[in-house]
PyMOL Python script that loads the backbone (N, CA, C, O; Angstrom):
from pymol import cmd

cmd.read_pdbstr("""\
ATOM      1  N   MET A   1      84.606  43.857  17.143  1.00  0.00           N
ATOM      2  CA  MET A   1      83.186  44.153  17.191  1.00  0.00           C
ATOM      3  C   MET A   1      82.930  45.638  16.932  1.00  0.00           C
ATOM      4  O   MET A   1      82.058  45.994  16.139  1.00  0.00           O
ATOM      5  N   ALA A   2      83.687  46.493  17.598  1.00  0.00           N
ATOM      6  CA  ALA A   2      83.494  47.931  17.407  1.00  0.00           C
ATOM      7  C   ALA A   2      83.839  48.338  15.980  1.00  0.00           C
ATOM      8  O   ALA A   2      83.203  49.228  15.417  1.00  0.00           O
ATOM      9  N   GLU A   3      84.847  47.687  15.391  1.00  0.00           N
ATOM     10  CA  GLU A   3      85.229  47.999  14.019  1.00  0.00           C
ATOM     11  C   GLU A   3      84.113  47.622  13.044  1.00  0.00           C
ATOM     12  O   GLU A   3      83.859  48.349  12.084  1.00  0.00           O
ATOM     13  N   ALA A   4      83.455  46.503  13.281  1.00  0.00           N
ATOM     14  CA  ALA A   4      82.346  46.084  12.422  1.00  0.00           C
ATOM     15  C   ALA A   4      81.185  47.058  12.531  1.00  0.00           C
ATOM     16  O   ALA A   4      80.550  47.380  11.527  1.00  0.00           O
ATOM     17  N   ALA A   5      80.901  47.529  13.738  1.00  0.00           N
ATOM     18  CA  ALA A   5      79.821  48.498  13.930  1.00  0.00           C
ATOM     19  C   ALA A   5      80.159  49.811  13.234  1.00  0.00           C
ATOM     20  O   ALA A   5      79.289  50.426  12.616  1.00  0.00           O
ATOM     21  N   ALA A   6      81.390  50.239  13.326  1.00  0.00           N
ATOM     22  CA  ALA A   6      81.800  51.484  12.665  1.00  0.00           C
ATOM     23  C   ALA A   6      81.724  51.345  11.151  1.00  0.00           C
ATOM     24  O   ALA A   6      81.418  52.313  10.456  1.00  0.00           O
ATOM     25  N   ALA A   7      81.998  50.159  10.635  1.00  0.00           N
ATOM     26  CA  ALA A   7      81.933  49.938   9.193  1.00  0.00           C
ATOM     27  C   ALA A   7      80.502  49.988   8.680  1.00  0.00           C
ATOM     28  O   ALA A   7      80.275  50.339   7.522  1.00  0.00           O
ATOM     29  N   ARG A   8      79.529  49.643   9.526  1.00  0.00           N
ATOM     30  CA  ARG A   8      78.118  49.669   9.112  1.00  0.00           C
ATOM     31  C   ARG A   8      77.543  51.078   9.103  1.00  0.00           C
ATOM     32  O   ARG A   8      76.567  51.327   8.394  1.00  0.00           O
ATOM     33  N   GLN A   9      78.100  51.989   9.849  1.00  0.00           N
ATOM     34  CA  GLN A   9      77.517  53.315   9.975  1.00  0.00           C
ATOM     35  C   GLN A   9      77.437  54.063   8.651  1.00  0.00           C
ATOM     36  O   GLN A   9      76.421  54.718   8.416  1.00  0.00           O
ATOM     37  N   PRO A  10      78.430  54.015   7.771  1.00  0.00           N
ATOM     38  CA  PRO A  10      78.241  54.650   6.466  1.00  0.00           C
ATOM     39  C   PRO A  10      77.096  54.035   5.671  1.00  0.00           C
ATOM     40  O   PRO A  10      76.437  54.725   4.893  1.00  0.00           O
ATOM     41  N   LEU A  11      76.859  52.753   5.862  1.00  0.00           N
ATOM     42  CA  LEU A  11      75.743  52.112   5.166  1.00  0.00           C
ATOM     43  C   LEU A  11      74.408  52.652   5.658  1.00  0.00           C
ATOM     44  O   LEU A  11      73.464  52.782   4.878  1.00  0.00           O
ATOM     45  N   ILE A  12      74.324  52.965   6.939  1.00  0.00           N
ATOM     46  CA  ILE A  12      73.102  53.553   7.481  1.00  0.00           C
ATOM     47  C   ILE A  12      72.886  54.927   6.874  1.00  0.00           C
ATOM     48  O   ILE A  12      71.761  55.266   6.507  1.00  0.00           O
ATOM     49  N   LEU A  13      73.945  55.727   6.761  1.00  0.00           N
ATOM     50  CA  LEU A  13      73.814  57.044   6.136  1.00  0.00           C
ATOM     51  C   LEU A  13      73.385  56.915   4.681  1.00  0.00           C
ATOM     52  O   LEU A  13      72.602  57.730   4.192  1.00  0.00           O
ATOM     53  N   LEU A  14      73.886  55.908   3.993  1.00  0.00           N
ATOM     54  CA  LEU A  14      73.483  55.668   2.612  1.00  0.00           C
ATOM     55  C   LEU A  14      71.989  55.400   2.544  1.00  0.00           C
ATOM     56  O   LEU A  14      71.297  55.957   1.693  1.00  0.00           O
ATOM     57  N   ALA A  15      71.493  54.562   3.423  1.00  0.00           N
ATOM     58  CA  ALA A  15      70.070  54.240   3.431  1.00  0.00           C
ATOM     59  C   ALA A  15      69.232  55.477   3.724  1.00  0.00           C
ATOM     60  O   ALA A  15      68.196  55.685   3.093  1.00  0.00           O
ATOM     61  N   ILE A  16      69.667  56.290   4.664  1.00  0.00           N
ATOM     62  CA  ILE A  16      68.918  57.501   5.013  1.00  0.00           C
ATOM     63  C   ILE A  16      68.906  58.476   3.843  1.00  0.00           C
ATOM     64  O   ILE A  16      67.856  59.017   3.497  1.00  0.00           O
ATOM     65  N   ALA A  17      70.051  58.699   3.240  1.00  0.00           N
ATOM     66  CA  ALA A  17      70.155  59.682   2.161  1.00  0.00           C
ATOM     67  C   ALA A  17      69.332  59.291   0.941  1.00  0.00           C
ATOM     68  O   ALA A  17      68.956  60.154   0.148  1.00  0.00           O
ATOM     69  N   ARG A  18      69.052  58.012   0.782  1.00  0.00           N
ATOM     70  CA  ARG A  18      68.293  57.547  -0.382  1.00  0.00           C
ATOM     71  C   ARG A  18      66.796  57.435  -0.130  1.00  0.00           C
ATOM     72  O   ARG A  18      66.051  57.097  -1.050  1.00  0.00           O
ATOM     73  N   THR A  19      66.337  57.705   1.079  1.00  0.00           N
ATOM     74  CA  THR A  19      64.909  57.594   1.361  1.00  0.00           C
ATOM     75  C   THR A  19      64.187  58.862   0.938  1.00  0.00           C
ATOM     76  O   THR A  19      64.773  59.945   0.961  1.00  0.00           O
ATOM     77  N   PRO A  20      62.907  58.740   0.546  1.00  0.00           N
ATOM     78  CA  PRO A  20      62.145  59.929   0.140  1.00  0.00           C
ATOM     79  C   PRO A  20      61.972  60.944   1.267  1.00  0.00           C
ATOM     80  O   PRO A  20      61.799  62.134   1.004  1.00  0.00           O
ATOM     81  N   LEU A  21      62.018  60.488   2.519  1.00  0.00           N
ATOM     82  CA  LEU A  21      61.837  61.377   3.654  1.00  0.00           C
ATOM     83  C   LEU A  21      63.000  62.340   3.821  1.00  0.00           C
ATOM     84  O   LEU A  21      62.802  63.481   4.238  1.00  0.00           O
ATOM     85  N   ALA A  22      64.198  61.901   3.505  1.00  0.00           N
ATOM     86  CA  ALA A  22      65.406  62.658   3.816  1.00  0.00           C
ATOM     87  C   ALA A  22      65.397  64.104   3.318  1.00  0.00           C
ATOM     88  O   ALA A  22      65.798  64.983   4.080  1.00  0.00           O
ATOM     89  N   PRO A  23      64.966  64.409   2.088  1.00  0.00           N
ATOM     90  CA  PRO A  23      65.002  65.809   1.657  1.00  0.00           C
ATOM     91  C   PRO A  23      64.051  66.732   2.430  1.00  0.00           C
ATOM     92  O   PRO A  23      64.278  67.939   2.501  1.00  0.00           O
ATOM     93  N   ARG A  24      62.993  66.165   3.004  1.00  0.00           N
ATOM     94  CA  ARG A  24      62.006  66.999   3.700  1.00  0.00           C
ATOM     95  C   ARG A  24      62.236  67.077   5.203  1.00  0.00           C
ATOM     96  O   ARG A  24      61.798  68.030   5.847  1.00  0.00           O
ATOM     97  N   ALA A  25      62.909  66.100   5.759  1.00  0.00           N
ATOM     98  CA  ALA A  25      63.122  66.054   7.206  1.00  0.00           C
ATOM     99  C   ALA A  25      64.409  66.776   7.560  1.00  0.00           C
ATOM    100  O   ALA A  25      65.374  66.775   6.796  1.00  0.00           O
ATOM    101  N   SER A  26      64.404  67.394   8.735  1.00  0.00           N
ATOM    102  CA  SER A  26      65.640  68.026   9.188  1.00  0.00           C
ATOM    103  C   SER A  26      66.578  66.951   9.722  1.00  0.00           C
ATOM    104  O   SER A  26      66.152  65.842  10.044  1.00  0.00           O
ATOM    105  N   THR A  27      67.842  67.288   9.810  1.00  0.00           N
ATOM    106  CA  THR A  27      68.809  66.317  10.326  1.00  0.00           C
ATOM    107  C   THR A  27      68.482  65.956  11.774  1.00  0.00           C
ATOM    108  O   THR A  27      68.710  64.824  12.199  1.00  0.00           O
ATOM    109  N   LYS A  28      67.951  66.911  12.528  1.00  0.00           N
ATOM    110  CA  LYS A  28      67.573  66.622  13.919  1.00  0.00           C
ATOM    111  C   LYS A  28      66.448  65.596  13.967  1.00  0.00           C
ATOM    112  O   LYS A  28      66.462  64.694  14.805  1.00  0.00           O
ATOM    113  N   HIS A  29      65.469  65.731  13.065  1.00  0.00           N
ATOM    114  CA  HIS A  29      64.372  64.762  13.031  1.00  0.00           C
ATOM    115  C   HIS A  29      64.899  63.363  12.726  1.00  0.00           C
ATOM    116  O   HIS A  29      64.514  62.392  13.377  1.00  0.00           O
ATOM    117  N   ILE A  30      65.771  63.267  11.742  1.00  0.00           N
ATOM    118  CA  ILE A  30      66.322  61.971  11.365  1.00  0.00           C
ATOM    119  C   ILE A  30      67.102  61.369  12.526  1.00  0.00           C
ATOM    120  O   ILE A  30      66.978  60.177  12.808  1.00  0.00           O
ATOM    121  N   ASP A  31      67.904  62.186  13.199  1.00  0.00           N
ATOM    122  CA  ASP A  31      68.678  61.688  14.337  1.00  0.00           C
ATOM    123  C   ASP A  31      67.766  61.182  15.453  1.00  0.00           C
ATOM    124  O   ASP A  31      68.028  60.126  16.029  1.00  0.00           O
ATOM    125  N   VAL A  32      66.709  61.913  15.762  1.00  0.00           N
ATOM    126  CA  VAL A  32      65.789  61.505  16.831  1.00  0.00           C
ATOM    127  C   VAL A  32      65.073  60.206  16.448  1.00  0.00           C
ATOM    128  O   VAL A  32      64.892  59.326  17.289  1.00  0.00           O
ATOM    129  N   ILE A  33      64.671  60.085  15.191  1.00  0.00           N
ATOM    130  CA  ILE A  33      64.019  58.850  14.736  1.00  0.00           C
ATOM    131  C   ILE A  33      64.954  57.664  14.929  1.00  0.00           C
ATOM    132  O   ILE A  33      64.540  56.616  15.425  1.00  0.00           O
ATOM    133  N   TRP A  34      66.200  57.826  14.543  1.00  0.00           N
ATOM    134  CA  TRP A  34      67.150  56.713  14.663  1.00  0.00           C
ATOM    135  C   TRP A  34      67.497  56.413  16.116  1.00  0.00           C
ATOM    136  O   TRP A  34      67.721  55.254  16.466  1.00  0.00           O
ATOM    137  N   GLN A  35      67.544  57.428  16.961  1.00  0.00           N
ATOM    138  CA  GLN A  35      67.842  57.180  18.373  1.00  0.00           C
ATOM    139  C   GLN A  35      66.678  56.460  19.053  1.00  0.00           C
ATOM    140  O   GLN A  35      66.883  55.475  19.762  1.00  0.00           O
ATOM    141  N   ASN A  36      65.473  56.948  18.838  1.00  0.00           N
ATOM    142  CA  ASN A  36      64.320  56.404  19.552  1.00  0.00           C
ATOM    143  C   ASN A  36      63.691  55.193  18.864  1.00  0.00           C
ATOM    144  O   ASN A  36      63.159  54.305  19.531  1.00  0.00           O
ATOM    145  N   GLY A  37      63.751  55.158  17.539  1.00  0.00           N
ATOM    146  CA  GLY A  37      63.084  54.084  16.832  1.00  0.00           C
ATOM    147  C   GLY A  37      63.967  52.909  16.475  1.00  0.00           C
ATOM    148  O   GLY A  37      63.489  51.777  16.397  1.00  0.00           O
ATOM    149  N   TYR A  38      65.253  53.160  16.257  1.00  0.00           N
ATOM    150  CA  TYR A  38      66.146  52.104  15.801  1.00  0.00           C
ATOM    151  C   TYR A  38      67.289  51.808  16.766  1.00  0.00           C
ATOM    152  O   TYR A  38      68.149  50.976  16.475  1.00  0.00           O
ATOM    153  N   GLY A  39      67.303  52.476  17.899  1.00  0.00           N
ATOM    154  CA  GLY A  39      68.303  52.185  18.915  1.00  0.00           C
ATOM    155  C   GLY A  39      69.693  52.733  18.651  1.00  0.00           C
ATOM    156  O   GLY A  39      70.675  52.226  19.194  1.00  0.00           O
ATOM    157  N   TRP A  40      69.787  53.775  17.812  1.00  0.00           N
ATOM    158  CA  TRP A  40      71.100  54.396  17.593  1.00  0.00           C
ATOM    159  C   TRP A  40      71.595  54.930  18.935  1.00  0.00           C
ATOM    160  O   TRP A  40      70.813  55.545  19.660  1.00  0.00           O
ATOM    161  N   PRO A  41      72.865  54.720  19.294  1.00  0.00           N
ATOM    162  CA  PRO A  41      73.364  55.191  20.590  1.00  0.00           C
ATOM    163  C   PRO A  41      73.232  56.713  20.735  1.00  0.00           C
ATOM    164  O   PRO A  41      73.752  57.474  19.918  1.00  0.00           O
ATOM    165  N   VAL A  42      72.541  57.132  21.770  1.00  0.00           N
ATOM    166  CA  VAL A  42      72.293  58.557  22.000  1.00  0.00           C
ATOM    167  C   VAL A  42      73.598  59.324  22.145  1.00  0.00           C
ATOM    168  O   VAL A  42      73.693  60.471  21.709  1.00  0.00           O
ATOM    169  N   TYR A  43      74.608  58.704  22.754  1.00  0.00           N
ATOM    170  CA  TYR A  43      75.876  59.408  22.961  1.00  0.00           C
ATOM    171  C   TYR A  43      76.583  59.740  21.646  1.00  0.00           C
ATOM    172  O   TYR A  43      77.502  60.559  21.634  1.00  0.00           O
ATOM    173  N   ARG A  44      76.167  59.114  20.532  1.00  0.00           N
ATOM    174  CA  ARG A  44      76.731  59.448  19.222  1.00  0.00           C
ATOM    175  C   ARG A  44      75.949  60.576  18.550  1.00  0.00           C
ATOM    176  O   ARG A  44      76.392  61.119  17.538  1.00  0.00           O
ATOM    177  N   GLY A  45      74.804  60.926  19.098  1.00  0.00           N
ATOM    178  CA  GLY A  45      74.047  62.070  18.600  1.00  0.00           C
ATOM    179  C   GLY A  45      73.179  61.788  17.398  1.00  0.00           C
ATOM    180  O   GLY A  45      72.551  62.721  16.897  1.00  0.00           O
ATOM    181  N   GLY A  46      73.099  60.596  16.909  1.00  0.00           N
ATOM    182  CA  GLY A  46      72.318  60.263  15.722  1.00  0.00           C
ATOM    183  C   GLY A  46      73.217  60.135  14.502  1.00  0.00           C
ATOM    184  O   GLY A  46      74.331  60.659  14.497  1.00  0.00           O
ATOM    185  N   PRO A  47      72.748  59.445  13.469  1.00  0.00           N
ATOM    186  CA  PRO A  47      73.608  59.185  12.316  1.00  0.00           C
ATOM    187  C   PRO A  47      73.996  60.428  11.520  1.00  0.00           C
ATOM    188  O   PRO A  47      75.097  60.482  10.973  1.00  0.00           O
ATOM    189  N   MET A  48      73.139  61.404  11.445  1.00  0.00           N
ATOM    190  CA  MET A  48      73.479  62.617  10.696  1.00  0.00           C
ATOM    191  C   MET A  48      74.534  63.422  11.457  1.00  0.00           C
ATOM    192  O   MET A  48      75.495  63.911  10.863  1.00  0.00           O
ATOM    193  N   PHE A  49      74.351  63.556  12.755  1.00  0.00           N
ATOM    194  CA  PHE A  49      75.339  64.240  13.596  1.00  0.00           C
ATOM    195  C   PHE A  49      76.667  63.498  13.537  1.00  0.00           C
ATOM    196  O   PHE A  49      77.723  64.116  13.397  1.00  0.00           O
ATOM    197  N   TRP A  50      76.614  62.165  13.645  1.00  0.00           N
ATOM    198  CA  TRP A  50      77.824  61.355  13.569  1.00  0.00           C
ATOM    199  C   TRP A  50      78.540  61.591  12.240  1.00  0.00           C
ATOM    200  O   TRP A  50      79.760  61.750  12.208  1.00  0.00           O
ATOM    201  N   GLY A  51      77.783  61.614  11.148  1.00  0.00           N
ATOM    202  CA  GLY A  51      78.374  61.847   9.834  1.00  0.00           C
ATOM    203  C   GLY A  51      79.088  63.186   9.758  1.00  0.00           C
ATOM    204  O   GLY A  51      80.173  63.294   9.187  1.00  0.00           O
ATOM    205  N   ASP A  52      78.469  64.201  10.340  1.00  0.00           N
ATOM    206  CA  ASP A  52      79.102  65.523  10.358  1.00  0.00           C
ATOM    207  C   ASP A  52      80.385  65.513  11.182  1.00  0.00           C
ATOM    208  O   ASP A  52      81.359  66.173  10.819  1.00  0.00           O
ATOM    209  N   GLN A  53      80.395  64.773  12.285  1.00  0.00           N
ATOM    210  CA  GLN A  53      81.572  64.722  13.146  1.00  0.00           C
ATOM    211  C   GLN A  53      82.726  63.978  12.488  1.00  0.00           C
ATOM    212  O   GLN A  53      83.880  64.394  12.593  1.00  0.00           O
ATOM    213  N   VAL A  54      82.415  62.884  11.813  1.00  0.00           N
ATOM    214  CA  VAL A  54      83.442  62.084  11.145  1.00  0.00           C
ATOM    215  C   VAL A  54      83.966  62.805   9.910  1.00  0.00           C
ATOM    216  O   VAL A  54      85.161  62.773   9.615  1.00  0.00           O
ATOM    217  N   GLY A  55      83.061  63.449   9.200  1.00  0.00           N
ATOM    218  CA  GLY A  55      83.408  64.140   7.961  1.00  0.00           C
ATOM    219  C   GLY A  55      82.808  63.423   6.774  1.00  0.00           C
ATOM    220  O   GLY A  55      83.060  62.236   6.565  1.00  0.00           O
ATOM    221  N   LEU A  56      82.020  64.131   6.002  1.00  0.00           N
ATOM    222  CA  LEU A  56      81.326  63.514   4.882  1.00  0.00           C
ATOM    223  C   LEU A  56      82.294  63.039   3.806  1.00  0.00           C
ATOM    224  O   LEU A  56      81.998  62.088   3.083  1.00  0.00           O
ATOM    225  N   GLY A  57      83.441  63.689   3.695  1.00  0.00           N
ATOM    226  CA  GLY A  57      84.450  63.248   2.734  1.00  0.00           C
ATOM    227  C   GLY A  57      84.958  61.852   3.060  1.00  0.00           C
ATOM    228  O   GLY A  57      85.126  61.026   2.163  1.00  0.00           O
ATOM    229  N   LYS A  58      85.204  61.585   4.341  1.00  0.00           N
ATOM    230  CA  LYS A  58      85.654  60.258   4.760  1.00  0.00           C
ATOM    231  C   LYS A  58      84.574  59.207   4.496  1.00  0.00           C
ATOM    232  O   LYS A  58      84.862  58.099   4.044  1.00  0.00           O
ATOM    233  N   ILE A  59      83.343  59.576   4.784  1.00  0.00           N
ATOM    234  CA  ILE A  59      82.247  58.625   4.591  1.00  0.00           C
ATOM    235  C   ILE A  59      82.034  58.347   3.110  1.00  0.00           C
ATOM    236  O   ILE A  59      81.837  57.197   2.718  1.00  0.00           O
ATOM    237  N   ALA A  60      82.071  59.385   2.287  1.00  0.00           N
ATOM    238  CA  ALA A  60      81.911  59.195   0.839  1.00  0.00           C
ATOM    239  C   ALA A  60      83.032  58.325   0.287  1.00  0.00           C
ATOM    240  O   ALA A  60      82.791  57.487  -0.582  1.00  0.00           O
ATOM    241  N   ALA A  61      84.249  58.511   0.776  1.00  0.00           N
ATOM    242  CA  ALA A  61      85.378  57.692   0.323  1.00  0.00           C
ATOM    243  C   ALA A  61      85.180  56.233   0.720  1.00  0.00           C
ATOM    244  O   ALA A  61      85.464  55.333  -0.071  1.00  0.00           O
ATOM    245  N   LYS A  62      84.698  55.993   1.934  1.00  0.00           N
ATOM    246  CA  LYS A  62      84.454  54.627   2.389  1.00  0.00           C
ATOM    247  C   LYS A  62      83.344  53.983   1.561  1.00  0.00           C
ATOM    248  O   LYS A  62      83.431  52.806   1.212  1.00  0.00           O
ATOM    249  N   MET A  63      82.305  54.753   1.248  1.00  0.00           N
ATOM    250  CA  MET A  63      81.214  54.224   0.428  1.00  0.00           C
ATOM    251  C   MET A  63      81.716  53.902  -0.981  1.00  0.00           C
ATOM    252  O   MET A  63      81.299  52.901  -1.563  1.00  0.00           O
ATOM    253  N   ALA A  64      82.589  54.716  -1.529  1.00  0.00           N
ATOM    254  CA  ALA A  64      83.171  54.429  -2.849  1.00  0.00           C
ATOM    255  C   ALA A  64      83.997  53.139  -2.799  1.00  0.00           C
ATOM    256  O   ALA A  64      84.007  52.359  -3.751  1.00  0.00           O
ATOM    257  N   GLU A  65      84.684  52.930  -1.682  1.00  0.00           N
ATOM    258  CA  GLU A  65      85.432  51.687  -1.490  1.00  0.00           C
ATOM    259  C   GLU A  65      84.479  50.495  -1.464  1.00  0.00           C
ATOM    260  O   GLU A  65      84.743  49.473  -2.099  1.00  0.00           O
ATOM    261  N   TYR A  66      83.368  50.624  -0.728  1.00  0.00           N
ATOM    262  CA  TYR A  66      82.359  49.562  -0.687  1.00  0.00           C
ATOM    263  C   TYR A  66      81.788  49.308  -2.083  1.00  0.00           C
ATOM    264  O   TYR A  66      81.562  48.161  -2.469  1.00  0.00           O
ATOM    265  N   GLU A  67      81.561  50.374  -2.825  1.00  0.00           N
ATOM    266  CA  GLU A  67      81.035  50.228  -4.188  1.00  0.00           C
ATOM    267  C   GLU A  67      81.996  49.401  -5.043  1.00  0.00           C
ATOM    268  O   GLU A  67      81.566  48.523  -5.792  1.00  0.00           O
ATOM    269  N   GLY A  68      83.275  49.676  -4.934  1.00  0.00           N
ATOM    270  CA  GLY A  68      84.265  48.924  -5.691  1.00  0.00           C
ATOM    271  C   GLY A  68      84.327  47.457  -5.304  1.00  0.00           C
ATOM    272  O   GLY A  68      84.595  46.598  -6.144  1.00  0.00           O
ATOM    273  N   GLN A  69      84.079  47.170  -4.033  1.00  0.00           N
ATOM    274  CA  GLN A  69      84.147  45.799  -3.542  1.00  0.00           C
ATOM    275  C   GLN A  69      82.850  45.025  -3.751  1.00  0.00           C
ATOM    276  O   GLN A  69      82.874  43.825  -4.024  1.00  0.00           O
ATOM    277  N   MET A  70      81.704  45.723  -3.621  1.00  0.00           N
ATOM    278  CA  MET A  70      80.430  45.011  -3.576  1.00  0.00           C
ATOM    279  C   MET A  70      79.417  45.427  -4.638  1.00  0.00           C
ATOM    280  O   MET A  70      78.331  44.852  -4.714  1.00  0.00           O
ATOM    281  N   GLY A  71      79.756  46.406  -5.448  1.00  0.00           N
ATOM    282  CA  GLY A  71      78.865  46.775  -6.540  1.00  0.00           C
ATOM    283  C   GLY A  71      78.143  48.096  -6.349  1.00  0.00           C
ATOM    284  O   GLY A  71      78.266  48.753  -5.315  1.00  0.00           O
ATOM    285  N   ALA A  72      77.387  48.468  -7.371  1.00  0.00           N
ATOM    286  CA  ALA A  72      76.736  49.773  -7.449  1.00  0.00           C
ATOM    287  C   ALA A  72      75.707  50.024  -6.356  1.00  0.00           C
ATOM    288  O   ALA A  72      75.405  51.180  -6.059  1.00  0.00           O
ATOM    289  N   ALA A  73      75.166  48.983  -5.756  1.00  0.00           N
ATOM    290  CA  ALA A  73      74.189  49.163  -4.677  1.00  0.00           C
ATOM    291  C   ALA A  73      74.793  49.908  -3.484  1.00  0.00           C
ATOM    292  O   ALA A  73      74.065  50.477  -2.671  1.00  0.00           O
ATOM    293  N   TYR A  74      76.111  49.903  -3.384  1.00  0.00           N
ATOM    294  CA  TYR A  74      76.799  50.551  -2.268  1.00  0.00           C
ATOM    295  C   TYR A  74      77.424  51.889  -2.652  1.00  0.00           C
ATOM    296  O   TYR A  74      78.225  52.441  -1.898  1.00  0.00           O
ATOM    297  N   ALA A  75      77.067  52.404  -3.805  1.00  0.00           N
ATOM    298  CA  ALA A  75      77.588  53.707  -4.239  1.00  0.00           C
ATOM    299  C   ALA A  75      77.120  54.799  -3.287  1.00  0.00           C
ATOM    300  O   ALA A  75      75.998  54.733  -2.785  1.00  0.00           O
ATOM    301  N   PRO A  76      77.955  55.803  -3.028  1.00  0.00           N
ATOM    302  CA  PRO A  76      77.524  56.896  -2.159  1.00  0.00           C
ATOM    303  C   PRO A  76      76.326  57.619  -2.768  1.00  0.00           C
ATOM    304  O   PRO A  76      76.252  57.793  -3.985  1.00  0.00           O
ATOM    305  N   ALA A  77      75.405  58.033  -1.930  1.00  0.00           N
ATOM    306  CA  ALA A  77      74.233  58.774  -2.384  1.00  0.00           C
ATOM    307  C   ALA A  77      74.660  60.127  -2.950  1.00  0.00           C
ATOM    308  O   ALA A  77      75.676  60.686  -2.537  1.00  0.00           O
ATOM    309  N   LYS A  78      73.893  60.639  -3.879  1.00  0.00           N
ATOM    310  CA  LYS A  78      74.198  61.910  -4.539  1.00  0.00           C
ATOM    311  C   LYS A  78      74.338  63.049  -3.525  1.00  0.00           C
ATOM    312  O   LYS A  78      75.263  63.856  -3.618  1.00  0.00           O
ATOM    313  N   THR A  79      73.425  63.111  -2.566  1.00  0.00           N
ATOM    314  CA  THR A  79      73.476  64.161  -1.538  1.00  0.00           C
ATOM    315  C   THR A  79      74.780  64.097  -0.764  1.00  0.00           C
ATOM    316  O   THR A  79      75.389  65.127  -0.477  1.00  0.00           O
ATOM    317  N   LEU A  80      75.205  62.894  -0.427  1.00  0.00           N
ATOM    318  CA  LEU A  80      76.446  62.712   0.321  1.00  0.00           C
ATOM    319  C   LEU A  80      77.650  63.176  -0.489  1.00  0.00           C
ATOM    320  O   LEU A  80      78.492  63.908   0.031  1.00  0.00           O
ATOM    321  N   THR A  81      77.747  62.768  -1.744  1.00  0.00           N
ATOM    322  CA  THR A  81      78.908  63.146  -2.557  1.00  0.00           C
ATOM    323  C   THR A  81      78.926  64.639  -2.851  1.00  0.00           C
ATOM    324  O   THR A  81      79.993  65.253  -2.880  1.00  0.00           O
ATOM    325  N   GLU A  82      77.758  65.226  -3.069  1.00  0.00           N
ATOM    326  CA  GLU A  82      77.709  66.680  -3.328  1.00  0.00           C
ATOM    327  C   GLU A  82      78.172  67.468  -2.118  1.00  0.00           C
ATOM    328  O   GLU A  82      78.996  68.374  -2.237  1.00  0.00           O
ATOM    329  N   LYS A  83      77.638  67.120  -0.948  1.00  0.00           N
ATOM    330  CA  LYS A  83      78.028  67.850   0.265  1.00  0.00           C
ATOM    331  C   LYS A  83      79.503  67.625   0.592  1.00  0.00           C
ATOM    332  O   LYS A  83      80.190  68.546   1.033  1.00  0.00           O
ATOM    333  N   ALA A  84      79.986  66.408   0.379  1.00  0.00           N
ATOM    334  CA  ALA A  84      81.403  66.116   0.641  1.00  0.00           C
ATOM    335  C   ALA A  84      82.294  66.924  -0.291  1.00  0.00           C
ATOM    336  O   ALA A  84      83.311  67.466   0.141  1.00  0.00           O
ATOM    337  N   ALA A  85      81.925  67.010  -1.561  1.00  0.00           N
ATOM    338  CA  ALA A  85      82.724  67.760  -2.535  1.00  0.00           C
ATOM    339  C   ALA A  85      82.763  69.253  -2.207  1.00  0.00           C
ATOM    340  O   ALA A  85      83.758  69.931  -2.466  1.00  0.00           O
ATOM    341  N   GLU A  86      81.677  69.748  -1.638  1.00  0.00           N
ATOM    342  CA  GLU A  86      81.597  71.167  -1.268  1.00  0.00           C
ATOM    343  C   GLU A  86      82.201  71.442   0.100  1.00  0.00           C
ATOM    344  O   GLU A  86      82.293  72.597   0.517  1.00  0.00           O
ATOM    345  N   GLY A  87      82.612  70.395   0.800  1.00  0.00           N
ATOM    346  CA  GLY A  87      83.162  70.560   2.135  1.00  0.00           C
ATOM    347  C   GLY A  87      82.121  70.914   3.170  1.00  0.00           C
ATOM    348  O   GLY A  87      82.444  71.494   4.206  1.00  0.00           O
ATOM    349  N   LYS A  88      80.863  70.567   2.899  1.00  0.00           N
ATOM    350  CA  LYS A  88      79.775  70.895   3.797  1.00  0.00           C
ATOM    351  C   LYS A  88      79.440  69.719   4.702  1.00  0.00           C
ATOM    352  O   LYS A  88      79.949  68.610   4.536  1.00  0.00           O
ATOM    353  N   ALA A  89      78.575  69.995   5.655  1.00  0.00           N
ATOM    354  CA  ALA A  89      78.047  68.973   6.563  1.00  0.00           C
ATOM    355  C   ALA A  89      76.570  68.776   6.236  1.00  0.00           C
ATOM    356  O   ALA A  89      75.980  69.570   5.503  1.00  0.00           O
ATOM    357  N   PHE A  90      75.977  67.715   6.783  1.00  0.00           N
ATOM    358  CA  PHE A  90      74.551  67.514   6.579  1.00  0.00           C
ATOM    359  C   PHE A  90      73.738  68.674   7.155  1.00  0.00           C
ATOM    360  O   PHE A  90      72.657  68.983   6.653  1.00  0.00           O
ATOM    361  N   THR A  91      74.248  69.311   8.195  1.00  0.00           N
ATOM    362  CA  THR A  91      73.509  70.386   8.845  1.00  0.00           C
ATOM    363  C   THR A  91      73.636  71.720   8.114  1.00  0.00           C
ATOM    364  O   THR A  91      73.058  72.715   8.553  1.00  0.00           O
ATOM    365  N   GLN A  92      74.375  71.760   7.015  1.00  0.00           N
ATOM    366  CA  GLN A  92      74.545  73.014   6.247  1.00  0.00           C
ATOM    367  C   GLN A  92      73.718  72.977   4.992  1.00  0.00           C
ATOM    368  O   GLN A  92      73.727  73.934   4.218  1.00  0.00           O
TER     369      GLN A  92
END
""", "prot")
cmd.dss("prot")
cmd.show_as("cartoon", "prot")
cmd.util.cbc("prot")
cmd.orient("prot")
């Protein structure tokens, strides 16, 4: 069960990174929205914080794996791949 939940988390980051709100909202705003509005576990700090903790390179690699298995709809978002390639976090 925990493994399935962990596998979905990169998909949530993909959805966030592709929304029109993402470029204008701060990572803190996005995290608070997901904690209070969508029930993201507060102890994980929100999906953007979680992504920074796990490492964007790992998440981008997992999304590329999903893309290979399930098609282009699961391709990593441009923002994610750019930040991962630069070794940056969402908060940078």
